[in-house]
N, C-alpha and C positions, 0 to 999 in steps of 0.2 A: 183880483188885483194882480196876483202872480202872473197870470196869463197875459195881462196888459203889459207888465214890465218885461216879460220874456219876448213877446211879439214886437215890442218897440225897442229891443236891444238895450233895455235899461238894466239896472242893478239886479243881481241874482242872489247873492248871499243873504242879504237882509230879507228879501221877499220869501226865501225858503224858511227863514226863522219865523216870519209872520205865519206862514202856512203851518209850520210845525206846532207852534204855541197856540195858534188860533183854533186848530182842529183838536188840540188836546183839551181845550176847555169843554167842548161838548162830549168828548170821550169820557172825561172824568165825571161829568154830571151823570151820564148814562150809567157808569160804573157805580156811582153813588146811589142811584135809584135802585139798583140791584144789590145793594150792600146787605151783608148778613148780620150787621150789628149797627147800633147807633154810632159807636166809635169809628167803624169803617166808613159809614156815611159821612161823618164829620171830616174824616181824613180826605176822602175823595172830593168833597166840596171845597176844602181848604186848598187842595192841589189845583182844582179848577180856578179858584180865585187867584192863586199865584200865577197861573198861566195867563189869565186875563191881564194881570199887571205886566207880565212880560210882553204880551202882544201889544199893549199900549205903548210900551217903551220902544219896540221895534217900529211901530207906526210913527212915533214921534221922530225917530231917526230918519226914516224915509221922507217924512215931510220936511224936516229941517235941512236935509241934504238935497231937497228939491227933486227927488226921484219920482214923487207923485205930487199931484196938485194939492195945494193946501186945503181947498174945500173938500176934496175927496178924503184926504187924511183926517181932517177934523171931524167929518161925519163918522168915520170908523172909530176914531178915538172916543167920540161921544157914545157910540155903541158899547165900547169897552167899559167906559165909565158906568154905564147903566148896568152892564153885567156884573161889574165889581160891586156895585151897590146892592143888587139883588142877592148875589152870593154872600155878601157881608151880612145881610138880614137873615138869610137862611142859616148861616153859621151861628149868629147870635141866638136865634130862636132854638136851634138844635142844642147848643151848649147849655142854655138855660133850662131846657127840658131834661137834661141829664143830671143836673145838680139837685 
């Protein structure tokens, strides 16, 4: 998406935010997989979830400002919603297993 926006002389700041927060989701999940404790795992999954919320926010701004096509944005927003749901379930399960 960022490549499309840059090549078409579209918006730059918001696309960088999407790139930053979007890639942070996966980075934090990977860190969580290698966590040294349950607490560390929960922390990393929580950060990944927050980054997914942030990514969804930036995608909505890009869509609403008409910087990207609505259908394209809605598809990526749906992907974020799915990630948020998965991460929420991981967090609920992980927290209940520590109590």
